[in-house]
C-alpha positions, 0 to 999 in steps of 0.5 A, a space after each residue: 500549483 495547487 492545494 492538495 489533501 492527502 489523506 494517509 499522508 503519514 504512512 510509507 506511500 503517503 510521504 513519498 506522495 508528500 515528496 513529490 507534491 513539495 518537490 512541483 510546487 503544490 501546497 499540501 495539507 495532510 490529514 492525520 489521526 489525533 495524536 499521530 506523530 507528524 513533526 518529520 512532515 511539519 518539519 518541511 511545511 506541510 500543513 497537518 489537519 487531525 482527523 478520522 476518515 471513519 467521522 464524517 465531522 472532522 473532514 470539513 474542515 480539512 477539505 474547505 478551499 482544497 483543489 484536489 484530494 488524494 485518498 490513501 488512508 486505508 486499513 491493512 495488515 493487520 489482525 482486526 475484524 472485518 467490521 473494523 476494516 469496512 469502516 475505514 476501507 468502505 464507510 470511510 473512503 464514503 465519507 472522504 468522497 462525500 466531503 469532497 463532493 461538498 467541498 467541490 473538490 475538482 479531482 478526488 484520486 482514490 487509491 485502491 489496490 490490484 489485490 481487488 480482481 482476487 488472485 491466480 487468475 491466469 493471466 494478467 488481469 485489465 481494468 474490465 476484470 471483475 473485482 472478485 477479491 481473495 476472502 480476507 478483511 483487506 482486500 474484500 473492504 478495498 473491493 467493496 470500497 472501489 466499487 462504492 467509489 465507482 457508484 459515486 462517479 455514476 450516480 453523484 458525478 463525483 470525479 474521481 480516479 480510481 488507481 490500483 497499484 500492486 503492491 508497493 515496495 521501497 524506502 520506509 517500507 517496514 510493513 513488507 518490505 522490512 519483514 521480509 529482508 528480516 525473517 532472511 536475515 534470520 535465515 528463516 526465509 522459505 519459497 513457497 511452491 516451486 518460487 517460479 511465480 511472478 508476484 505483483 509488485 511495484 517500486 514505489 516511485 512508479 507507483 506515485 507517478 501513476 497517482 499524480 498523472 491520474 490527479 492530474 490527466 484531464 481524461 481520466 475522471 471516471 476511469 479505474 486504472 492498474 499501476 505497476 511493473 509489467 516486467 515481474 520478478 518470480 518469488 525465488 528471484 525477488 527473495 534472493 535479490 532482497 538476501 543478495 543486496 543485505 548479504 545473506 544466503 538466500 532461501 534454498 528451502 521449498 515448502 508444498 504450497 497446499 501445506 503452508 495455506 492449510 498451516 495459514 487457515 489453522 493458525 487463523 482459526 486459533 488466533 482469531 481477531 477477538 482472542 488475540 490481539 496478534 498476528 498469526 505467524 502466516 495467514 492464507 492472504 501472505 501464502 496467496 501472494 507469496 505462493 501464486 502467479 498474479 499479473 496485471 496489465 498496464 496497458 490503458 494506464 499506457 495509452 491514457 496517462 503516458 505512464 512507464 514503469 522507469 525502476 527496474 524491481 532488481 533496482 528497486 529491491 537494491 534501493 529498499 535494501 540501503 534504507 532498510 541496512 540503513 534504518 536496522 543500523 540506527 535502530 541498533 545505535 538506538 538500542 545502544 544509546 536506551 541502555 546505556 542511558 538505563 544501565 541495561 545490557 544489549 
């Protein structure tokens, strides 16, 4: 049994990680922002420490007497300036790693992203591929954070492992799966290009398994591992699977990749982070993710960690869709209760 600190433990992936650690008997601490709602964690006996990875002084206490650190906290998919992303994904990562070194932690697992390699690479990228991220604040700063951890491993003997998962989805994923399902339910889904391109996806329990293997395996220190499902779905298969699972018509309208990419560029120019708080309706990164062929190799994780994806992606879609429908029903019921209390018709 280990004492594990999880940064980002109150997020989508973090909650699944915490559940897996509790099931195997570890003692868990979660680093949460001041004011963040964490009652669901505290009710399960998880110790919540308030802090901010951008503030090194707030990390000393949570790191004390910890055996291992899972660093999941990151900024993603919000329309903010690049310097805000860098403060979290690069400087914040360096702060966590330095605090772990100072505390004598035996293992740090840094959750990076497969987006650090770039997109449309022409073949399945393995860990030897150079990091050449798509020009967007999230992948650019995730790559910089990844390289910062690599430097600290080499120069400061940080006992770290880097895990690069594909796009993680599953129950609780409001940000990506929930948004995509909502668009399909509203009849706004489209297929970018032919739809025959492979999407880089991994079900959340498989991603968690990869993270825990990196946490536990003796020979993993100093290594980087891709974690995904190497039996991918195409864009069209994924969208059709979601539509079928939530009981709506699948998208049939195809839009040319170049046209929608140009629309993303225009939308970004009109909605710069310094001019508006809302995100653009379409972005180049979103179009590239959905409309280009992206595959990543997991041979190293198989050989060295014993990693094996266990959840077929179609099964994962059904599980995520069941959550989405329960969540949507609960939200509608909550709105009815609130409206009744306020005397406002829905």
